[in-house]
C-alpha positions in Angstrom: 163.1 66.7 306.5 162.8 70.3 305.4 159.9 72.2 307.2 158.3 73.4 303.8 158.5 69.9 302.0 156.7 68.9 305.3 154.2 71.6 305.9 152.9 71.0 301.7 152.5 67.4 302.3 150.5 68.2 305.7 148.1 70.6 303.2 148.2 68.2 300.8 146.8 65.5 303.4 144.8 67.5 305.1 143.0 68.5 301.7 142.5 64.6 300.6 140.7 63.7 304.2 138.3 66.9 304.0 137.7 66.0 300.7 136.8 62.9 301.3 135.2 63.8 304.6 132.9 66.6 302.4 132.2 64.2 298.9 130.0 62.0 300.4 127.6 64.7 302.3 127.7 66.5 299.3 126.3 63.2 297.4 123.2 62.6 299.6 122.1 66.0 299.8 123.3 67.3 295.8 123.6 63.9 294.1 121.5 63.5 291.2 119.1 60.5 291.6 118.2 60.1 288.1 121.8 59.0 287.2 122.6 61.8 284.3 124.7 63.8 286.4 127.8 61.8 286.2 129.7 62.8 289.0 126.8 63.3 291.6 124.9 60.0 290.8 127.8 57.9 291.9 129.4 58.1 295.6 132.6 57.1 295.4 133.2 59.3 291.7 131.6 62.3 294.0 134.1 61.3 297.0 136.8 61.6 294.4 135.9 64.5 293.0 135.7 65.6 296.5 139.7 64.7 297.0 140.7 66.6 294.5 138.9 69.8 294.7 140.6 69.8 298.4 144.1 68.7 297.4 143.8 71.5 294.9 143.1 74.1 297.6 144.8 72.8 300.4 148.1 72.5 298.0 146.3 76.2 296.5 147.0 78.0 300.6 150.2 76.1 301.0 152.1 77.6 298.5 150.1 81.0 298.6 150.8 81.6 302.1 154.3 81.6 302.1 154.8 85.4 300.3 154.6 88.0 302.6 152.7 91.0 302.3 155.9 92.8 302.0 157.1 90.9 298.9 153.4 91.9 297.3 154.1 95.4 297.1 157.6 95.8 295.6 
């Protein structure tokens, strides 16, 4: 497997793990008790939403960290 693909997969997996780990504390600390908030009123949805945000952020980091500053200037 190419190092680039391996690196991207690593960032996606780390994004899932970090997102899952941060979704539940977000539910407990900020969650909506009344049930009016669709995402934060349910712990499962909050964890899945955290996973989505984690994958999105880490995917973005994996692709933008490949660009070298010298290429951005020219």
